[in-house]
NUNUMI-772718 format. One record per residue (C-alpha): x, y, z; residue in one letter. Coordinates in steps of 0.1 Angstrom, whole numbers, padded with zeros to 4 digits, always signed. Each point is the difference from the previous one (the first is absolute). Layout:
BEGIN
XYZa;...
This chain:
BEGIN
-0016+0358-0292x;+0015-0001-0035x;-0028+0025-0013x;+0004+0024+0029x;+0039+0000-0001x;-0001+0005-0040x;-0024+0031+0003x;+0023+0014+0026x;+0030-0005-0021x;-0019+0016-0029x;-0004+0029+0018x;+0037+0000+0014x;+0014-0009-0033x;-0025+0013-0026x;+0004+0036+0009x;+0037-0001-0005x;-0006-0017-0031x;-0021+0028-0014x;+0026+0023+0011x;+0025-0023-0020x;-0023+0006-0031x;-0001+0035+0004x;+0038+0000+0003x;+0004-0019-0033x;-0025+0026-0016x;+0022+0030+0012x;+0033-0016-0007x;-0009-0012-0034x;-0008+0039-0008x;+0031+0014+0017x;+0026-0023-0013x;+0011-0008-0036x;-0001-0039-0011x;+0037+0003+0004x;+0000+0013+0035x;-0026-0026+0009x;+0021-0027-0013x;+0030+0009+0021x;-0022+0000+0030x;-0016-0035-0011x;+0038-0013-0001x;+0009+0012+0035x;-0031-0016+0011x;+0008-0032-0017x;+0035-0002+0014x;-0013+0008+0035x;-0028-0028-0003x;+0026-0027-0013x;+0023+0009+0030x;-0027-0001+0025x;-0011-0035-0012x;+0036-0013+0000x;+0009+0015+0034x;-0030+0010+0023x;-0032-0016-0009x;+0009-0035+0017x;+0003+0019+0032x;-0035+0017-0005x;-0017-0033-0008x;+0016-0019+0027x;-0009+0026+0027x;-0036-0001-0012x;-0001-0040+0002x;+0017-0002+0034x;-0016+0028+0019x;-0027-0019+0016x;+0026-0025+0014x;+0025+0022+0010x;-0018+0019+0030x;+0013+0032-0014x;+0027+0002+0027x;+0029+0025+0001x;+0021-0028-0014x;-0023+0000-0032x;+0002+0037-0006x;+0037+0000+0007x;+0007-0029-0025x;-0020+0014-0026x;+0018+0034+0004x;+0034-0016+0000x;-0009-0019-0033x;-0013+0032-0017x;+0031+0020+0011x;+0021-0029-0015x;-0018-0001-0033x;+0003+0038-0005x;+0038-0003+0004x;+0000-0028-0027x;-0020+0021-0025x;+0025+0029+0006x;+0030-0021-0006x;-0018-0014-0032x;-0008+0036-0012x;+0036+0008+0003x;+0011-0030-0021x;-0026+0009-0026x;+0016+0036-0002x;+0035-0015-0006x;-0009-0027-0027x;-0029+0017-0017x;-0015+0034-0012x;-0033-0014-0011x;-0016+0025+0027x;+0016+0031+0008x;+0012+0005+0036x;-0030+0024+0009x;-0025-0024-0013x;+0016-0030+0017x;+0002+0018+0034x;-0035+0008-0004x;-0010-0035-0010x;+0018-0011+0034x;-0018+0025+0021x;-0035-0010-0017x;+0010-0037+0006x;+0007+0006+0038x;-0031+0023+0006x;-0023-0026-0019x;+0014-0029+0020x;-0004+0017+0035x;-0035+0013-0010x;-0011-0035-0012x;+0015-0017+0032x;-0018+0023+0022x;-0032-0005-0018x;+0003-0037+0001x;+0001+0001+0038x;-0032+0020+0000x;-0017-0026-0023x;+0011-0027+0025x;-0015+0018+0028x;-0032+0004-0020x;+0000+0036+0002x;-0015+0012-0033x;-0010+0035+0013x;+0035+0008+0012x;+0015-0014-0031x;-0024+0022-0022x;+0012+0031+0020x;+0037-0007-0009x;-0008-0010-0035x;-0020+0030-0007x;+0026+0024+0017x;+0025-0016-0023x;-0018+0005-0032x;-0012+0035+0005x;+0036+0012+0013x;+0016-0017-0028x;-0024+0016-0025x;+0003+0034+0014x;+0037+0002+0005x;+0005-0017-0035x;-0021+0025-0017x;+0016+0030+0018x;+0035-0012-0008x;-0010-0007-0038x;-0014+0035-0001x;+0031+0014+0014x;+0020-0015-0030x;+0014-0031+0013x;-0018-0021-0022x;+0002-0041+0006x;+0026+0005+0027x;-0023+0024+0019x;-0028-0027-0002x;+0021-0028+0012x;+0011+0022+0030x;-0036+0010+0007x;-0010-0039+0001x;+0029-0007+0025x;-0007+0026+0024x;-0037-0011-0002x;+0008-0036+0008x;+0022+0009+0030x;-0021+0029+0019x;-0032-0018+0007x;+0021-0030+0018x;+0018+0023+0026x;-0028-0006+0026x;+0005-0039-0005x;+0039+0005+0001x;-0001+0015+0033x;-0026-0024+0014x;+0014-0033-0011x;+0037+0007-0013x;+0017+0028+0016x;+0037+0009-0005x;+0015-0024+0025x;+0013-0033-0011x;+0009-0030+0024x;+0016-0029-0016x;-0007-0023+0030x;-0037+0005-0004x;+0004-0016-0036x;-0016-0035-0005x;+0022-0019-0022x;-0024-0030-0002x;-0028+0023-0011x;+0024+0016-0026x;+0007-0036-0014x;-0039-0007-0003x;-0002+0033-0017x;+0025-0012-0026x;-0012-0036-0002x;-0034+0015-0010x;+0008+0030-0019x;+0033-0005-0019x;-0015-0027-0024x;-0025+0029-0007x;+0029+0022-0012x;+0005-0017-0035x;-0038-0002-0002x;-0006+0036+0005x;+0030+0011-0020x;-0015-0020-0030x;-0035+0015+0005x;+0016+0032+0001x;+0017-0009-0036x;-0032-0007-0012x;-0015+0034+0011x;+0031+0024-0006x;+0024-0015-0025x;-0024+0011-0030x;+0010+0037+0010x;+0035-0006-0001x;+0001-0021-0032x;-0023+0028-0016x;+0024+0026+0011x;+0030-0018-0016x;-0018-0012-0032x;-0022+0030-0008x;+0008+0028+0023x;-0008+0017+0032x;-0028+0020-0013x;-0017-0033-0011x;+0008-0013+0035x;-0022+0030+0014x;-0028-0006-0023x;-0001-0036+0011x;+0003+0005+0037x;-0025+0029+0005x;-0025-0024-0017x;+0012-0030+0020x;-0002+0019+0034x;-0037+0014-0008x;-0014-0034-0011x;+0017-0023+0025x;-0007+0025+0027x;-0037-0003-0007x;-0004-0037-0001x;+0028-0011+0022x;-0006+0024+0027x;-0036-0013+0005x;+0013-0035+0003x;+0028+0009+0025x;-0027+0015+0023x;-0018-0034+0001x;+0033-0017+0008x;+0009+0024+0026x;-0029-0013+0020x;+0000-0034-0012x;+0036-0013+0006x;+0001+0006+0037x;-0035-0018+0003x;+0014-0030-0018x;+0029-0002+0021x;-0022+0003+0032x;-0022-0028-0014x;+0029-0023-0007x;+0015+0006+0035x;-0032+0000+0019x;-0025-0023-0016x;+0024-0020-0023x;+0006-0009-0037x;-0037-0006-0012x;-0011+0035+0015x;+0030+0016-0018x;-0008-0014-0033x;-0036+0012+0004x;+0013+0034+0011x;+0021+0000-0034x;-0029-0009-0019x;-0023+0029+0012x;+0031+0023-0004x;+0005-0010-0038x;-0039+0004-0005x;+0003+0036+0011x;+0031+0006-0019x;-0019-0011-0033x;-0029+0020+0009x;+0020+0031+0001x;+0025-0006-0027x;-0022-0013-0029x;-0024+0029-0002x;+0030+0024+0005x;+0018-0013-0030x;-0030-0001-0023x;-0012+0035+0012x;+0035+0014-0006x;+0004-0015-0034x;-0033+0012-0014x;+0005+0037+0015x;+0036+0001-0008x;-0003+0032-0021x;-0018+0020+0025x;+0024-0012+0027x;+0029+0010-0020x;-0015+0034-0010x;-0008+0009+0039x;+0033-0014+0015x;+0027+0004-0023x;+0017+0029-0019x;-0005+0003-0037x;+0036-0013-0011x;-0010-0036+0017x;-0035-0005-0008x;+0002-0017-0033x;+0025-0026+0012x;-0021-0006+0032x;-0032-0008-0022x;+0021-0025-0020x;+0016-0018+0030x;-0027+0001+0028x;-0017-0033-0009x;+0033-0019+0001x;+0010+0016+0032x;-0034-0005+0016x;+0002-0036-0007x;+0033-0003+0015x;-0009+0018+0032x;-0031-0023+0004x;+0024-0031-0003x;+0029+0013+0022x;-0026+0008+0027x;-0016-0036-0004x;+0035-0016+0003x;+0012+0019+0029x;-0031-0001+0020x;-0020-0029-0011x;+0027-0026-0009x;+0032+0009+0017x;-0017+0005+0034x;+0001-0038+0004x;+0037-0001-0004x;+0002+0025+0029x;-0026-0018+0023x;+0019-0035-0004x;+0033+0018+0000x;+0010-0016-0030x;+0016+0033-0017x;+0028-0020-0017x;-0029-0015-0023x;-0007+0036-0012x;+0033+0004-0018x;-0004-0024-0029x;-0032+0013-0015x;+0011+0038+0006x;+0036-0008-0017x;-0016-0016-0029x;-0026+0031-0004x;+0030+0025+0005x;+0021-0014-0027x;-0030-0003-0023x;-0008+0038+0005x;+0034+0010-0006x;+0004-0021-0032x;-0034+0008-0013x;+0006+0038+0007x;+0033+0001-0018x;-0015-0021-0029x;-0032+0020-0004x;+0011+0036+0004x;+0016+0004-0033x;-0033-0011-0020x;-0027+0009+0024x;+0012+0029+0022x;-0013+0006+0033x;-0030-0024-0007x;+0025-0028-0002x;+0015+0008+0034x;-0035+0002+0015x;-0009-0031-0015x;+0031-0019+0012x;-0009+0010+0036x;-0035-0014-0005x;+0015-0033-0011x;+0027-0003+0028x;-0029+0005+0027x;-0021-0025-0017x;+0028-0025-0001x;+0010+0006+0037x;-0036-0005+0009x;-0004-0035-0019x;+0035-0013+0014x;-0007+0011+0036x;-0036-0016-0001x;+0018-0033-0011x;+0023+0001+0028x;-0027+0007+0026x;-0021-0028-0012x;+0028-0023+0001x;+0016+0009+0034x;-0028+0015+0019x;-0033-0013-0012x;-0025+0017-0022x;+0003+0036-0002x;-0031+0015+0018x;-0017+0017-0030x;-0035+0013+0001x;-0014-0012-0032x;-0037+0007+0005x;+0008+0035+0011x;+0022+0007-0030x;-0028-0008-0022x;-0022+0022+0018x;+0025+0030+0000x;+0001-0005-0040x;-0036+0000-0001x;-0004+0033+0021x;+0028+0014-0022x;-0017-0007-0032x;-0033+0017+0015x;+0022+0030+0009x;+0013+0004-0035x;-0034-0003-0016x;-0013+0026+0023x;+0029+0024-0010x;+0000-0006-0037x;-0026+0025-0009x;+0021+0027+0017x;+0033-0006-0015x;+0015+0021-0030x;+0008+0032+0020x;+0035+0007+0018x;-0015+0031+0018x;+0007+0000+0038x;-0036+0004+0009x;-0010-0027-0022x;+0026-0023+0014x;-0013+0006+0036x;-0033-0010-0013x;+0013-0033-0016x;+0020-0010+0029x;-0031+0006+0023x;-0023-0019-0022x;+0024-0029-0002x;+0007+0000+0037x;-0039+0000+0009x;-0007-0027-0026x;+0027-0022+0012x;-0009+0005+0037x;-0035-0009-0008x;+0010-0031-0019x;+0021-0011+0027x;-0026+0004+0026x;-0022-0024-0019x;+0025-0024-0010x;+0017-0003+0035x;-0034+0007+0020x;+0009-0032+0022x;+0033+0013+0010x;-0014+0034+0005x;-0028-0013+0024x;+0024-0020+0019x;+0023+0028+0007x;-0029+0021+0008x;-0012-0024+0028x;+0034-0004+0014x;+0003+0039+0004x;-0035-0001+0016x;+0010-0027+0022x;+0032+0019+0013x;-0021+0031+0004x;-0027-0015+0020x;+0024-0022+0021x;-0004+0010+0036x;+0028+0017+0020x;+0012-0019+0029x;+0016+0024+0027x;+0028-0016+0020x;-0003+0005+0037x;+0024-0002+0027x;-0001-0027+0027x;-0013+0026+0027x;-0028+0011-0021x;
């Protein structure tokens, strides 16, 4: 089931990711590094506010969807919580305008709109994940990415720069959700239909995650703010565009696996018990590594061609320099979130997540400030790698102490390393050119050689999966008949 759902999410999330790559290629050619830097700051502020205020609601809805029976009370409670959080962020923005001029009023207003749109979009997609509806998920995700790209490009071309890009993204996030809004939410609000017990369950599960999620965002986004203050907005743009391209390549692939994997792990825990859930997590982690490790290695060896194809000329030199660090950080981030932290979510021990992430966030900020003056943007990227590595090590220790040994697929990990080494050996004779045609050939050779190596190394798992598929396909269909037939 994991492979089938992962393939469905690959189609439904992979295509929007390709549109995202196209967007980076276009934006980096239409915007200057300074404009992209301001755009990156708006994204960073929006993401931090989203993590502080809204993210706990999204993860709580996903975790409690199965047990809530999806009644009117469920949707009314979620709607009321979301509206209350919107009011809170509006008040927070007003206070920021009064006490600080760090962001201009137009940029702060855009960050608030983007935060609301992202939070609402992610909340609705979480419900589609909980329903195990990858096809509908994909339609919404594709419409969002395509609309955002088209509107953003049109508004940039019209002379609105980074402001037009943000407006295009906001509209692209909201419009595809209108059918879901009419079907599930509507304009009406009945306070009597709210379930305050359910809201307390959301809070008990999700609020401890707020600090954890915020600290995770500090690791991910603080670099851009610090770079802006210490080096300048143009350097922020150079760093951000490389980060966006590199992380989106690796982290999106791992995200696709988790979109399919997490609901299956929750289902295994609730229906079959703890041991089945641990086995599912082990299988999930194996697939995460099988996707993430070759993507990391391939991106590092092909970084010059990738930069030439996807980035504007002003960004390429910096991108080639930073990509190896950011690629390693993206792999560590994906493994932490979807291979390690999943255990905290399954066992509802989200409070334990806070210590590893807090230590890592503090280390990231200190290292970034310390390394930037001497090592520049490389120092900021290296600080992120160290932070994620530290977070994984501490979280692993907590899990082993509180929940038993982390279900890590050691044998599969070694097989993935061997398959990746074979892939790199097959690609090696073709390296050295950054022409887009040669890049496509290199990616094709790498993908084919890695796939063949995996088929040979994982032949038992492949044979078992094939037998299961055949068994289901050949299973006789039993028609139900009425009593009178």
